[in-house]
SENUMAR-392094 format. One record per residue (C-alpha): residue number from 1; residue in one letter; x, y, z. Coordinates in steps of 0.1 Angstrom, whole numbers, plus 5000, padded with zeros to 4 digits. Each point is the difference from the previous one (the first is absolute). Layout:
N
+-----+-----+------+------+------+
!   n ! res !   c1 !   c2 !   c3 !
+-----+-----+------+------+------+
! NUM !   A !    X !    Y !    Z !
...
+-----+-----+------+------+------+
end
This chain:
379
+-----+-----+------+------+------+
!   n ! res !   c1 !   c2 !   c3 !
+-----+-----+------+------+------+
!   1 !   X ! 5405 ! 1901 ! 6881 !
!   2 !   X ! 5001 ! 5036 ! 5009 !
!   3 !   X ! 5018 ! 4991 ! 5033 !
!   4 !   X ! 5027 ! 4982 ! 4980 !
!   5 !   X ! 5006 ! 5030 ! 4977 !
!   6 !   X ! 5004 ! 5022 ! 5031 !
!   7 !   X ! 5025 ! 4976 ! 5015 !
!   8 !   X ! 5020 ! 5000 ! 4967 !
!   9 !   X ! 5000 ! 5038 ! 4998 !
!  10 !   X ! 5011 ! 5003 ! 5036 !
!  11 !   X ! 5028 ! 4975 ! 4995 !
!  12 !   X ! 5013 ! 5019 ! 4969 !
!  13 !   X ! 4999 ! 5033 ! 5019 !
!  14 !   X ! 5019 ! 4984 ! 5029 !
!  15 !   X ! 5027 ! 4987 ! 4976 !
!  16 !   X ! 5004 ! 5034 ! 4984 !
!  17 !   X ! 5002 ! 5016 ! 5034 !
!  18 !   X ! 5028 ! 4976 ! 5011 !
!  19 !   X ! 5018 ! 5006 ! 4967 !
!  20 !   X ! 5000 ! 5038 ! 5004 !
!  21 !   X ! 5010 ! 4997 ! 5036 !
!  22 !   X ! 5030 ! 4979 ! 4990 !
!  23 !   X ! 5010 ! 5024 ! 4972 !
!  24 !   X ! 4999 ! 5029 ! 5024 !
!  25 !   X ! 5021 ! 4982 ! 5026 !
!  26 !   X ! 5026 ! 4992 ! 4972 !
!  27 !   X ! 5002 ! 5036 ! 4989 !
!  28 !   X ! 5003 ! 5011 ! 5037 !
!  29 !   X ! 5030 ! 4976 ! 5004 !
!  30 !   X ! 5016 ! 5014 ! 4969 !
!  31 !   X ! 4995 ! 5036 ! 5013 !
!  32 !   X ! 5017 ! 4991 ! 5033 !
!  33 !   X ! 5029 ! 4984 ! 4981 !
!  34 !   X ! 5004 ! 5031 ! 4978 !
!  35 !   X ! 4998 ! 5023 ! 5030 !
!  36 !   X ! 5028 ! 4979 ! 5016 !
!  37 !   X ! 5021 ! 5002 ! 4969 !
!  38 !   X ! 4996 ! 5038 ! 4998 !
!  39 !   X ! 5010 ! 5004 ! 5036 !
!  40 !   X ! 5030 ! 4978 ! 4994 !
!  41 !   X ! 5010 ! 5020 ! 4969 !
!  42 !   X ! 4996 ! 5033 ! 5018 !
!  43 !   X ! 5023 ! 4987 ! 5028 !
!  44 !   X ! 5025 ! 4989 ! 4974 !
!  45 !   X ! 4999 ! 5035 ! 4983 !
!  46 !   X ! 5004 ! 5017 ! 5034 !
!  47 !   X ! 5030 ! 4978 ! 5008 !
!  48 !   X ! 5015 ! 5006 ! 4965 !
!  49 !   X ! 4995 ! 5038 ! 5005 !
!  50 !   X ! 5018 ! 4998 ! 5034 !
!  51 !   X ! 5028 ! 4981 ! 4984 !
!  52 !   X ! 5003 ! 5026 ! 4972 !
!  53 !   X ! 5000 ! 5029 ! 5024 !
!  54 !   X ! 5028 ! 4984 ! 5019 !
!  55 !   X ! 5022 ! 4994 ! 4969 !
!  56 !   X ! 5026 ! 5028 ! 5003 !
!  57 !   X ! 5019 ! 4988 ! 4969 !
!  58 !   X ! 4971 ! 5008 ! 4976 !
!  59 !   X ! 5003 ! 5034 ! 4984 !
!  60 !   X ! 4970 ! 5000 ! 4977 !
!  61 !   X ! 4963 ! 4991 ! 5004 !
!  62 !   X ! 4968 ! 5003 ! 4980 !
!  63 !   X ! 4965 ! 5005 ! 5014 !
!  64 !   X ! 4967 ! 4993 ! 4983 !
!  65 !   X ! 4963 ! 5002 ! 5008 !
!  66 !   X ! 4994 ! 4962 ! 5000 !
!  67 !   X ! 4974 ! 4984 ! 5022 !
!  68 !   X ! 5026 ! 5004 ! 5028 !
!  69 !   X ! 5003 ! 5038 ! 4999 !
!  70 !   X ! 5031 ! 5001 ! 5021 !
!  71 !   X ! 5019 ! 4973 ! 4981 !
!  72 !   X ! 5036 ! 5008 ! 4992 !
!  73 !   X ! 5022 ! 4979 ! 4978 !
!  74 !   X ! 5038 ! 5002 ! 5001 !
!  75 !   X ! 5019 ! 5002 ! 4968 !
!  76 !   X ! 5036 ! 4997 ! 4988 !
!  77 !   X ! 4994 ! 5019 ! 4968 !
!  78 !   X ! 5031 ! 5016 ! 4986 !
!  79 !   X ! 5002 ! 5035 ! 4985 !
!  80 !   X ! 4995 ! 4986 ! 4965 !
!  81 !   X ! 4967 ! 4984 ! 5011 !
!  82 !   X ! 4987 ! 5033 ! 5013 !
!  83 !   X ! 5014 ! 5027 ! 4977 !
!  84 !   X ! 5016 ! 5005 ! 4967 !
!  85 !   X ! 5036 ! 4986 ! 5000 !
!  86 !   X ! 5029 ! 5025 ! 5003 !
!  87 !   X ! 5037 ! 5001 ! 4992 !
!  88 !   X ! 5020 ! 5003 ! 5031 !
!  89 !   X ! 5028 ! 5016 ! 4979 !
!  90 !   X ! 4976 ! 5025 ! 4984 !
!  91 !   X ! 4999 ! 5037 ! 5005 !
!  92 !   X ! 4964 ! 5000 ! 5013 !
!  93 !   X ! 5002 ! 4965 ! 5017 !
!  94 !   X ! 4968 ! 4992 ! 5019 !
!  95 !   X ! 4985 ! 5033 ! 4989 !
!  96 !   X ! 4998 ! 4987 ! 4964 !
!  97 !   X ! 4973 ! 4975 ! 5012 !
!  98 !   X ! 4975 ! 5028 ! 5004 !
!  99 !   X ! 4985 ! 5030 ! 4981 !
! 100 !   X ! 5006 ! 5023 ! 5030 !
! 101 !   X ! 5026 ! 4995 ! 5026 !
! 102 !   X ! 5000 ! 5027 ! 5027 !
! 103 !   X ! 5002 ! 5007 ! 5037 !
! 104 !   X ! 4967 ! 5018 ! 4997 !
! 105 !   X ! 4973 ! 5000 ! 4974 !
! 106 !   X ! 4971 ! 5025 ! 4999 !
! 107 !   X ! 4974 ! 4994 ! 4974 !
! 108 !   X ! 4971 ! 5021 ! 4988 !
! 109 !   X ! 4985 ! 4975 ! 4976 !
! 110 !   X ! 5001 ! 4962 ! 4995 !
! 111 !   X ! 5033 ! 4983 ! 5005 !
! 112 !   X ! 4996 ! 4969 ! 4979 !
! 113 !   X ! 5037 ! 4993 ! 4994 !
! 114 !   X ! 5021 ! 4980 ! 5024 !
! 115 !   X ! 5018 ! 5019 ! 5027 !
! 116 !   X ! 5022 ! 4996 ! 5030 !
! 117 !   X ! 5000 ! 5027 ! 5028 !
! 118 !   X ! 5004 ! 5005 ! 5037 !
! 119 !   X ! 4970 ! 5024 ! 5001 !
! 120 !   X ! 4970 ! 5004 ! 4977 !
! 121 !   X ! 4976 ! 5030 ! 5001 !
! 122 !   X ! 4967 ! 4997 ! 4980 !
! 123 !   X ! 4980 ! 5032 ! 4996 !
! 124 !   X ! 4967 ! 4985 ! 4988 !
! 125 !   X ! 4984 ! 4968 ! 5014 !
! 126 !   X ! 4989 ! 4990 ! 4964 !
! 127 !   X ! 5035 ! 4999 ! 4987 !
! 128 !   X ! 5009 ! 4964 ! 4991 !
! 129 !   X ! 5034 ! 4985 ! 5008 !
! 130 !   X ! 5017 ! 4968 ! 4987 !
! 131 !   X ! 5002 ! 4980 ! 4968 !
! 132 !   X ! 5011 ! 4966 ! 4988 !
! 133 !   X ! 5034 ! 5005 ! 5015 !
! 134 !   X ! 5007 ! 4999 ! 5037 !
! 135 !   X ! 5006 ! 5032 ! 5019 !
! 136 !   X ! 5016 ! 5007 ! 5034 !
! 137 !   X ! 4991 ! 5023 ! 5028 !
! 138 !   X ! 5021 ! 4999 ! 5031 !
! 139 !   X ! 4990 ! 5024 ! 5028 !
! 140 !   X ! 4971 ! 5025 ! 4995 !
! 141 !   X ! 4969 ! 5008 ! 4980 !
! 142 !   X ! 4978 ! 5031 ! 5002 !
! 143 !   X ! 4967 ! 5000 ! 4981 !
! 144 !   X ! 4971 ! 5024 ! 4997 !
! 145 !   X ! 4971 ! 4988 ! 5022 !
! 146 !   X ! 5022 ! 4971 ! 5010 !
! 147 !   X ! 4990 ! 4980 ! 4970 !
! 148 !   X ! 5021 ! 4982 ! 4974 !
! 149 !   X ! 4987 ! 4988 ! 4966 !
! 150 !   X ! 5018 ! 4970 ! 4985 !
! 151 !   X ! 5002 ! 4997 ! 4963 !
! 152 !   X ! 4980 ! 4971 ! 4985 !
! 153 !   X ! 5032 ! 4988 ! 4984 !
! 154 !   X ! 5020 ! 5000 ! 5032 !
! 155 !   X ! 5022 ! 4970 ! 5006 !
! 156 !   X ! 5014 ! 5006 ! 5034 !
! 157 !   X ! 5016 ! 5026 ! 5022 !
! 158 !   X ! 5028 ! 4991 ! 5024 !
! 159 !   X ! 4996 ! 5019 ! 5033 !
! 160 !   X ! 5026 ! 5007 ! 5027 !
! 161 !   X ! 4996 ! 4990 ! 5036 !
! 162 !   X ! 4981 ! 5032 ! 5009 !
! 163 !   X ! 4970 ! 4986 ! 4981 !
! 164 !   X ! 4974 ! 4974 ! 5010 !
! 165 !   X ! 4970 ! 4987 ! 4980 !
! 166 !   X ! 4966 ! 4995 ! 5016 !
! 167 !   X ! 4984 ! 4979 ! 4973 !
! 168 !   X ! 4967 ! 4997 ! 5019 !
! 169 !   X ! 4993 ! 5037 ! 5000 !
! 170 !   X ! 5020 ! 5006 ! 4968 !
! 171 !   X ! 5022 ! 5025 ! 5017 !
! 172 !   X ! 5037 ! 5007 ! 4998 !
! 173 !   X ! 5015 ! 5009 ! 5034 !
! 174 !   X ! 5031 ! 5024 ! 4998 !
! 175 !   X ! 5014 ! 5008 ! 5034 !
! 176 !   X ! 4970 ! 5017 ! 5017 !
! 177 !   X ! 4980 ! 5006 ! 4968 !
! 178 !   X ! 4973 ! 4979 ! 4984 !
! 179 !   X ! 4997 ! 5002 ! 4962 !
! 180 !   X ! 4969 ! 4986 ! 4983 !
! 181 !   X ! 5007 ! 4980 ! 4969 !
! 182 !   X ! 4978 ! 5003 ! 4969 !
! 183 !   X ! 5001 ! 4975 ! 4972 !
! 184 !   X ! 5014 ! 4975 ! 5025 !
! 185 !   X ! 5017 ! 4970 ! 4984 !
! 186 !   X ! 5010 ! 4968 ! 5017 !
! 187 !   X ! 5037 ! 4994 ! 5005 !
! 188 !   X ! 5010 ! 5035 ! 4990 !
! 189 !   X ! 5017 ! 5005 ! 5034 !
! 190 !   X ! 5035 ! 4987 ! 5004 !
! 191 !   X ! 5022 ! 5009 ! 5030 !
! 192 !   X ! 5037 ! 5005 ! 5003 !
! 193 !   X ! 5001 ! 4995 ! 5037 !
! 194 !   X ! 5036 ! 5011 ! 5006 !
! 195 !   X ! 5001 ! 5027 ! 4973 !
! 196 !   X ! 5027 ! 4980 ! 4985 !
! 197 !   X ! 4992 ! 5002 ! 4963 !
! 198 !   X ! 5010 ! 5037 ! 4995 !
! 199 !   X ! 5023 ! 5021 ! 5022 !
! 200 !   X ! 4991 ! 5034 ! 4986 !
! 201 !   X ! 5029 ! 5018 ! 5017 !
! 202 !   X ! 5025 ! 4976 ! 4985 !
! 203 !   X ! 4984 ! 5001 ! 4966 !
! 204 !   X ! 4999 ! 5038 ! 4998 !
! 205 !   X ! 5036 ! 5002 ! 5011 !
! 206 !   X ! 5010 ! 4976 ! 4972 !
! 207 !   X ! 4978 ! 5019 ! 4975 !
! 208 !   X ! 5016 ! 5033 ! 5009 !
! 209 !   X ! 5034 ! 4985 ! 4996 !
! 210 !   X ! 4991 ! 4986 ! 4966 !
! 211 !   X ! 4987 ! 5034 ! 4989 !
! 212 !   X ! 5034 ! 5015 ! 5011 !
! 213 !   X ! 5019 ! 4974 ! 4980 !
! 214 !   X ! 4979 ! 5006 ! 4969 !
! 215 !   X ! 5007 ! 5038 ! 5003 !
! 216 !   X ! 5038 ! 4994 ! 5004 !
! 217 !   X ! 5003 ! 4977 ! 4970 !
! 218 !   X ! 4977 ! 5021 ! 4978 !
! 219 !   X ! 5019 ! 5032 ! 5008 !
! 220 !   X ! 5032 ! 4983 ! 4990 !
! 221 !   X ! 4985 ! 4995 ! 4965 !
! 222 !   X ! 4986 ! 5034 ! 4994 !
! 223 !   X ! 5030 ! 5011 ! 4978 !
! 224 !   X ! 4991 ! 4971 ! 4977 !
! 225 !   X ! 4965 ! 5012 ! 4997 !
! 226 !   X ! 4985 ! 5026 ! 4977 !
! 227 !   X ! 4967 ! 5015 ! 5012 !
! 228 !   X ! 4982 ! 5028 ! 4981 !
! 229 !   X ! 4967 ! 5016 ! 5009 !
! 230 !   X ! 4980 ! 5018 ! 4974 !
! 231 !   X ! 4981 ! 5033 ! 5005 !
! 232 !   X ! 4968 ! 4980 ! 5000 !
! 233 !   X ! 5012 ! 4980 ! 5029 !
! 234 !   X ! 5009 ! 4967 ! 4984 !
! 235 !   X ! 5032 ! 4982 ! 5010 !
! 236 !   X ! 5022 ! 4980 ! 4977 !
! 237 !   X ! 5027 ! 4977 ! 5014 !
! 238 !   X ! 5030 ! 4986 ! 4982 !
! 239 !   X ! 5015 ! 4972 ! 5020 !
! 240 !   X ! 5020 ! 4983 ! 4973 !
! 241 !   X ! 5032 ! 5003 ! 5021 !
! 242 !   X ! 4984 ! 4988 ! 5032 !
! 243 !   X ! 5007 ! 4963 ! 5006 !
! 244 !   X ! 4974 ! 4973 ! 5004 !
! 245 !   X ! 4998 ! 4982 ! 5033 !
! 246 !   X ! 4988 ! 4964 ! 5000 !
! 247 !   X ! 4996 ! 5003 ! 4962 !
! 248 !   X ! 4967 ! 5019 ! 5002 !
! 249 !   X ! 5002 ! 5027 ! 5027 !
! 250 !   X ! 5011 ! 5037 ! 4996 !
! 251 !   X ! 5006 ! 5026 ! 5027 !
! 252 !   X ! 4991 ! 5036 ! 4992 !
! 253 !   X ! 5007 ! 5031 ! 5020 !
! 254 !   X ! 4976 ! 5030 ! 4998 !
! 255 !   X ! 4999 ! 5032 ! 5019 !
! 256 !   X ! 4965 ! 5009 ! 5011 !
! 257 !   X ! 4998 ! 5029 ! 4976 !
! 258 !   X ! 5007 ! 4975 ! 4971 !
! 259 !   X ! 4967 ! 4981 ! 5006 !
! 260 !   X ! 4975 ! 5006 ! 4972 !
! 261 !   X ! 4971 ! 5025 ! 5003 !
! 262 !   X ! 4965 ! 4989 ! 5007 !
! 263 !   X ! 4986 ! 4977 ! 4972 !
! 264 !   X ! 5034 ! 4998 ! 4983 !
! 265 !   X ! 5023 ! 4972 ! 4991 !
! 266 !   X ! 5033 ! 4985 ! 5010 !
! 267 !   X ! 5014 ! 4989 ! 4967 !
! 268 !   X ! 5026 ! 4972 ! 5002 !
! 269 !   X ! 5017 ! 5011 ! 4968 !
! 270 !   X ! 5033 ! 4980 ! 4999 !
! 271 !   X ! 5015 ! 4970 ! 5019 !
! 272 !   X ! 4967 ! 4985 ! 5013 !
! 273 !   X ! 4992 ! 4973 ! 4975 !
! 274 !   X ! 5013 ! 4972 ! 5023 !
! 275 !   X ! 4990 ! 5017 ! 5032 !
! 276 !   X ! 4968 ! 4984 ! 5013 !
! 277 !   X ! 5003 ! 5016 ! 5034 !
! 278 !   X ! 5011 ! 5036 ! 5006 !
! 279 !   X ! 5009 ! 5015 ! 5034 !
! 280 !   X ! 4996 ! 5038 ! 5001 !
! 281 !   X ! 5017 ! 5015 ! 5030 !
! 282 !   X ! 4985 ! 5035 ! 5005 !
! 283 !   X ! 5022 ! 5025 ! 5019 !
! 284 !   X ! 4976 ! 5017 ! 5024 !
! 285 !   X ! 5025 ! 5023 ! 5017 !
! 286 !   X ! 4986 ! 5032 ! 5015 !
! 287 !   X ! 4964 ! 4989 ! 4992 !
! 288 !   X ! 4971 ! 4995 ! 5022 !
! 289 !   X ! 4975 ! 4989 ! 4974 !
! 290 !   X ! 4999 ! 4988 ! 4964 !
! 291 !   X ! 4975 ! 4985 ! 4976 !
! 292 !   X ! 4999 ! 4973 ! 4973 !
! 293 !   X ! 4969 ! 5011 ! 4980 !
! 294 !   X ! 4986 ! 4979 ! 4972 !
! 295 !   X ! 5034 ! 4989 ! 4988 !
! 296 !   X ! 5002 ! 4978 ! 4970 !
! 297 !   X ! 5031 ! 4980 ! 4988 !
! 298 !   X ! 5009 ! 4999 ! 4963 !
! 299 !   X ! 5025 ! 4983 ! 4977 !
! 300 !   X ! 5025 ! 5017 ! 4977 !
! 301 !   X ! 4972 ! 5007 ! 4975 !
! 302 !   X ! 4979 ! 5017 ! 5026 !
! 303 !   X ! 4975 ! 4972 ! 5002 !
! 304 !   X ! 4985 ! 4994 ! 5034 !
! 305 !   X ! 5011 ! 4967 ! 5015 !
! 306 !   X ! 4990 ! 4979 ! 5030 !
! 307 !   X ! 5024 ! 4970 ! 4996 !
! 308 !   X ! 5027 ! 5012 ! 5023 !
! 309 !   X ! 5000 ! 5000 ! 5038 !
! 310 !   X ! 5010 ! 5033 ! 5015 !
! 311 !   X ! 5011 ! 5005 ! 5036 !
! 312 !   X ! 5002 ! 5036 ! 5013 !
! 313 !   X ! 5023 ! 5003 ! 5030 !
! 314 !   X ! 5001 ! 5034 ! 5019 !
! 315 !   X ! 5031 ! 5010 ! 5019 !
! 316 !   X ! 5020 ! 5031 ! 5008 !
! 317 !   X ! 5035 ! 5004 ! 4985 !
! 318 !   X ! 5014 ! 5009 ! 5034 !
! 319 !   X ! 4993 ! 4964 ! 5010 !
! 320 !   X ! 4970 ! 5008 ! 5021 !
! 321 !   X ! 4965 ! 4985 ! 4996 !
! 322 !   X ! 4972 ! 5019 ! 4984 !
! 323 !   X ! 4972 ! 5005 ! 5025 !
! 324 !   X ! 4978 ! 5024 ! 4981 !
! 325 !   X ! 4968 ! 4994 ! 4980 !
! 326 !   X ! 4996 ! 4984 ! 4965 !
! 327 !   X ! 4968 ! 5002 ! 4980 !
! 328 !   X ! 4995 ! 4972 ! 4975 !
! 329 !   X ! 4977 ! 4999 ! 4970 !
! 330 !   X ! 5007 ! 4974 ! 4974 !
! 331 !   X ! 4985 ! 4990 ! 4967 !
! 332 !   X ! 4998 ! 4964 ! 4990 !
! 333 !   X ! 5037 ! 4998 ! 4997 !
! 334 !   X ! 5010 ! 4965 ! 5010 !
! 335 !   X ! 5009 ! 4984 ! 5033 !
! 336 !   X ! 5022 ! 5025 ! 5019 !
! 337 !   X ! 5012 ! 5008 ! 5035 !
! 338 !   X ! 5005 ! 5030 ! 5023 !
! 339 !   X ! 5028 ! 4996 ! 5026 !
! 340 !   X ! 4998 ! 5028 ! 5025 !
! 341 !   X ! 5004 ! 4983 ! 5034 !
! 342 !   X ! 5001 ! 5032 ! 5021 !
! 343 !   X ! 4975 ! 5021 ! 4980 !
! 344 !   X ! 4962 ! 5004 ! 4998 !
! 345 !   X ! 4987 ! 4989 ! 4966 !
! 346 !   X ! 4965 ! 5010 ! 4989 !
! 347 !   X ! 4985 ! 4979 ! 4972 !
! 348 !   X ! 4972 ! 5018 ! 4981 !
! 349 !   X ! 4991 ! 4977 ! 4972 !
! 350 !   X ! 4988 ! 4964 ! 4999 !
! 351 !   X ! 5019 ! 4988 ! 4970 !
! 352 !   X ! 5034 ! 4998 ! 5017 !
! 353 !   X ! 5011 ! 4964 ! 4999 !
! 354 !   X ! 5030 ! 4988 ! 5020 !
! 355 !   X ! 5014 ! 5008 ! 5034 !
! 356 !   X ! 5002 ! 5031 ! 5022 !
! 357 !   X ! 5024 ! 5000 ! 5029 !
! 358 !   X ! 4999 ! 5029 ! 5023 !
! 359 !   X ! 4999 ! 5010 ! 5037 !
! 360 !   X ! 4964 ! 5011 ! 4994 !
! 361 !   X ! 4977 ! 4994 ! 4971 !
! 362 !   X ! 4969 ! 5021 ! 4995 !
! 363 !   X ! 4976 ! 4984 ! 4975 !
! 364 !   X ! 4976 ! 5026 ! 4986 !
! 365 !   X ! 4983 ! 4978 ! 4974 !
! 366 !   X ! 4991 ! 4964 ! 4994 !
! 367 !   X ! 5031 ! 4977 ! 4999 !
! 368 !   X ! 4990 ! 4969 ! 4982 !
! 369 !   X ! 5035 ! 4987 ! 4995 !
! 370 !   X ! 5006 ! 4964 ! 4991 !
! 371 !   X ! 5037 ! 4998 ! 4990 !
! 372 !   X ! 5029 ! 5009 ! 5022 !
! 373 !   X ! 5034 ! 5011 ! 4988 !
! 374 !   X ! 5023 ! 4973 ! 4987 !
! 375 !   X ! 5030 ! 5007 ! 5023 !
! 376 !   X ! 5035 ! 5008 ! 4989 !
! 377 !   X ! 5030 ! 4984 ! 5017 !
! 378 !   X ! 5025 ! 5023 ! 5017 !
! 379 !   X ! 5033 ! 5005 ! 4983 !
+-----+-----+------+------+------+
end
């Protein structure tokens, strides 16, 4: 009887052994199939990568830290799919798609507005850059300790062909420099391979020409304009005889010494009820530096307003560009713009909303801009 029980137990153990052996063999076969699939996929990815690299007609590409760290996907995205749309007939044009548009930007604090520049200098490695809107950097970056901190809200930055992304080491390669990326975010890197999205030389030539045209037209209207400046430094403007352009735009001419004092108002006293957008051409002749310090805008009753879009354009009356320095400090005074394509503009306060266009922009404080200037069509 005992012998029969032993035989039964041995039989059961043998069956279990055979079952487990079969199960292991099945799993091993699946593993071999999976391995073969992975090898095949990697070969396909490598072939796709080779094909992408050979496509000379593709201008843009995006890179991400997927399982294939070197994967690159071509894209045919247009400007409107990357940046804010712009009016090709506008004074600012492409520059209106950004909060800062400059040949060079130097920042001493976080730069969380959208920007477009050839060169970017970051003084502190903890300074964050980028926001929900796409920015553009074409040629060069300099950063303290060779580290760059991305804002948590960053959408993407389009880089020129002098940049590469190593998404394995989370480094940005710019020419011979390696920049470490902090707060890395997948798909933030997008490349303009042929630097075709923005031609800075052409854009700044066009912007300087537009500033000259603004100056010419505004000066032709100065006899129809009445400007008074009080002893306290407030400026009152009567533009009732100045015609409206496009039903809601007025051009104003001011000499630099007619700008209000620090903390004072520009009072739009007459002729501005229908003017939603105001272009103020500032004659900077014989000046090397000027400031817009804590300026407010007010209606005919002296009440501070923020419902008009003001564009300040700086140009010399002798038809030469202004290449000096402009210091800007604004209150919460609406969405405005600074057009100084050959000057250096230093922004000292974070509440400026709109667009700054300059040869060089120095950002001395946090710039958390969200809205860019609603462009105005050229005459």
